C-alpha positions in Angstrom: -33.7 311.8 214.4 -35.4 308.9 212.5 -39.4 308.8 212.3 -39.7 305.1 212.4 -42.8 304.0 214.1 -42.5 301.7 217.2 -39.1 300.3 217.1 -37.0 302.3 219.8 -34.8 299.3 220.2 -33.9 299.1 216.5 -33.4 303.0 216.5 -31.1 303.3 219.5 -29.0 300.6 218.3 -28.5 301.8 214.7 -28.1 305.5 215.7 -25.4 304.5 218.4 -23.8 302.0 215.7 -23.4 304.6 212.8 -22.5 307.6 215.3 -19.4 305.5 216.6 -18.7 304.3 213.3 -18.6 307.6 211.5 -16.6 309.2 214.5 -13.8 306.5 214.0 -11.4 307.8 211.4 -9.5 304.6 210.9 -12.1 301.7 211.7 -10.8 298.4 211.8 -13.6 296.9 209.5 -16.6 298.1 207.7 -19.8 298.4 209.7 -22.0 295.3 209.3 -25.7 295.6 210.6 -28.2 292.7 210.2 -32.0 293.6 210.4 -34.3 291.0 211.5 -38.2 291.1 211.8 -41.2 290.2 210.1 -42.9 291.9 207.3 -43.9 295.8 207.5 -42.0 296.3 210.8 -39.8 298.9 209.3 -36.5 297.2 208.1 -36.4 298.6 204.7 -37.6 301.8 206.0 -35.1 302.3 208.5 -32.4 301.6 205.8 -33.5 304.0 203.4 -33.9 306.7 206.2 -30.3 305.8 207.5 -28.9 306.4 203.7 -31.0 309.5 203.3 -29.5 310.8 206.6 -25.9 309.8 205.3 -25.8 310.5 201.7 -27.1 313.3 199.6 -29.8 311.9 197.4 -30.4 308.7 199.7 -31.0 305.6 197.7 -30.4 307.7 194.7 -26.8 308.6 195.7 -24.1 307.0 193.6 -22.5 305.8 196.8 -25.6 303.7 197.9 -26.1 300.4 196.3 -29.3 298.5 196.8 -29.6 294.8 196.1 -32.1 292.2 196.0 -31.3 288.5 195.2 -34.9 288.1 193.6 -34.3 290.7 191.2 -30.5 290.6 190.7 -29.9 286.9 190.8 -33.1 285.0 189.8 -31.5 281.8 188.4 -29.9 279.4 190.7 -28.1 277.7 188.0 -26.2 280.8 187.0 -24.6 281.5 190.4 -20.9 281.2 189.4 -21.5 284.2 187.0 -23.2 286.0 189.7 -20.5 285.6 192.2 -18.1 286.9 189.5 -20.4 289.9 188.9 -21.1 290.4 192.8 -17.4 290.7 193.6 -16.6 293.0 190.8 -19.5 295.1 191.6 -18.6 295.7 195.1 -14.9 295.9 194.2 -15.8 298.7 191.7 -18.0 300.6 194.0 -15.3 300.7 196.9 -12.7 301.7 194.3 -14.9 304.7 193.5 -15.7 305.6 197.1 -14.6 303.7 200.2 -17.6 305.5 202.1 -20.0 303.5 200.3 -23.4 301.8 201.6 -24.5 298.4 200.6 -28.1 297.3 201.2 -28.9 293.6 200.8 -32.4 292.9 200.6 -33.9 289.4 201.7 -30.6 287.9 202.7 -32.6 284.8 204.0 -33.2 283.9 200.2 -29.7 284.6 199.2 -27.5 281.9 197.9 -24.7 280.8 200.4 -22.1 281.0 197.6 -22.9 284.8 197.0 -22.7 285.6 200.7 -19.4 284.0 200.7 -18.3 286.5 198.0 -19.3 289.3 200.3 -17.3 287.9 203.4 -13.9 289.0 202.5 -15.3 292.7 202.1 -16.6 292.5 205.7 -13.6 291.5 207.9 -10.6 293.4 209.2 -8.0 292.6 206.9 -6.5 295.8 205.4 -6.8 295.6 201.9 -8.9 293.3 199.8 -8.3 293.0 196.1 -6.2 296.2 196.2 -8.9 298.5 197.7 -9.0 300.0 201.1 -12.7 299.4 202.1 -13.1 299.7 205.7 -15.2 302.7 205.7 -18.2 301.1 204.1 -21.4 300.2 205.5 -23.2 297.0 205.0 -27.0 296.5 206.0 -28.4 293.1 205.6 -32.1 292.9 205.8 -34.3 289.6 206.4 -37.5 288.2 207.6 -35.4 285.4 209.1 -35.8 285.5 212.9 -39.3 287.4 212.5 -41.4 284.5 213.9 -39.0 284.1 216.8 -39.1 287.7 217.5 -42.8 287.8 217.4 -43.2 284.7 219.7 -40.7 286.0 222.3 -42.8 289.5 222.1 -46.0 287.6 222.5 -44.8 285.7 225.4 -43.4 288.7 227.2 -46.7 290.4 226.7 -48.2 287.6 228.3 -45.8 287.7 231.1 -47.1 291.3 231.4 -43.9 292.8 230.0 -44.8 295.2 227.4 -42.8 295.5 224.0 -41.6 298.8 225.3 -39.7 297.2 228.0 -38.1 294.4 225.9 -34.2 294.6 225.7 -31.9 293.3 223.2 -30.8 290.7 225.7 -34.5 289.4 225.6 -34.4 288.7 222.0 -30.9 287.9 221.1 -30.9 284.2 221.9 -33.9 283.6 220.0 -32.6 285.5 216.8 -29.3 283.7 217.1 -31.0 280.5 217.2 -33.4 281.2 214.3 -30.9 282.8 212.0 -27.4 281.5 213.0 -28.1 277.9 214.1 -30.7 277.0 211.4 -28.8 274.9 208.8 -31.4 276.0 206.2 -30.3 279.6 206.5 -27.9 281.1 204.0 -26.1 282.8 206.7 -25.3 279.7 208.5 -23.9 278.0 205.4 -21.8 280.9 204.4 -19.4 281.1 207.5 -20.3 284.8 208.1 -21.2 283.8 211.5 -18.4 281.6 212.4 -16.2 284.7 211.4 -18.2 287.0 213.7 -18.5 289.6 210.9 -21.8 291.0 211.8 -21.4 293.8 214.4 -25.0 294.5 215.2 -28.0 292.2 215.1 -31.0 294.8 215.1 -34.4 293.3 216.1 -37.9 294.8 214.6 -40.7 294.0 216.9 -44.3 293.5 215.7 -46.4 296.4 215.8 -49.3 297.0 218.0 -52.8 298.7 216.7 -51.7 302.1 218.0 -48.4 301.8 216.1 -50.5 301.1 212.8 -52.5 304.0 213.4 -49.5 306.1 213.7 -48.4 304.7 210.3 -51.9 305.6 208.9 -51.6 309.2 210.2 -48.1 309.5 208.8 -49.2 308.4 205.4 -52.2 310.7 205.2 -49.9 313.5 206.1 -47.5 312.4 203.4 -50.3 311.9 200.9 -51.5 315.7 201.7 -54.8 314.0 203.0 -57.1 315.3 205.9 -56.3 313.1 209.1 -59.7 312.0 210.1 -60.0 309.9 213.2 -62.6 307.8 211.5 -60.5 306.9 208.5 -57.5 306.1 210.8 -59.5 303.9 212.8 -61.1 302.1 209.9 -57.6 301.5 208.0 -56.1 300.1 211.3 -59.1 297.7 211.8 -59.0 296.5 208.3 -55.5 295.0 208.9 -55.2 291.4 210.3 -53.8 290.9 214.0 -52.5 288.0 215.8 -52.9 285.9 218.0 -56.3 284.9 216.9 -58.1 285.4 220.2 -56.4 288.8 221.5 -55.5 290.4 218.3 -52.6 292.4 219.8 -50.1 292.5 217.0 -50.4 293.5 213.2 -49.7 290.4 211.1 -48.3 292.6 208.1 -46.8 295.7 210.3 -47.5 298.7 208.3 -46.8 297.1 205.0 -50.3 297.4 203.4 -51.4 300.9 205.1 -50.5 303.0 202.3 -52.3 300.9 199.7 -55.3 300.6 201.9 -55.9 304.3 202.5 -57.3 304.8 199.1 -60.3 302.5 200.0 -61.4 304.7 202.8 -61.2 307.9 200.9 
């Protein structure tokens, strides 16, 4: 079971998707999931927990490949070279092991040309560049759609619908609009959408104060520190919340919790 704070919707979706995918001995295409939500809501955490669960050594496993455009592809003018590298890299890794996982961070900042390189690996064709790659798992992570998810969660909260009652159907239209109908979005320009290659769009909701406290407790336990209610309260109170008046949701999720704890000890 995944110990992810306050994201039952994401958790159910991912657990179901992965269970079904692993249970299928000859999948038609790789499993492609796209995680959306604002900062600190658990997207990266969820992906690292998932690979820990699936691969010995987690992120350190030779079969888990983690990728960030800002780190790996910093210079726009070298995009052609990057495309070549990326294609060879995915190909090489899938040749070593078909059951590989590829995590792409900050997908919203990725050059559309690079996303185009990934596309042939995601679809149902049997063999790409001589490799059978249909057992791979691709996870795209982005903040794109996060604002819309926050807006919708807030609207529903104002309409007396708590975030625990929110369903995927409530959020799907907003995310699709933000991510897939936005001409500025790399996804949109790349054709990944038209091809219907993403199997699951996984929304991460903004976290409330009690979730932030839960993150503080988890972090204290992890650091081997005493869980003092006063400290938990102070750390939770030191974080910005929105909207301005009601202060219901954390503006940074649980992002800064770990670094703040030291101030209160």
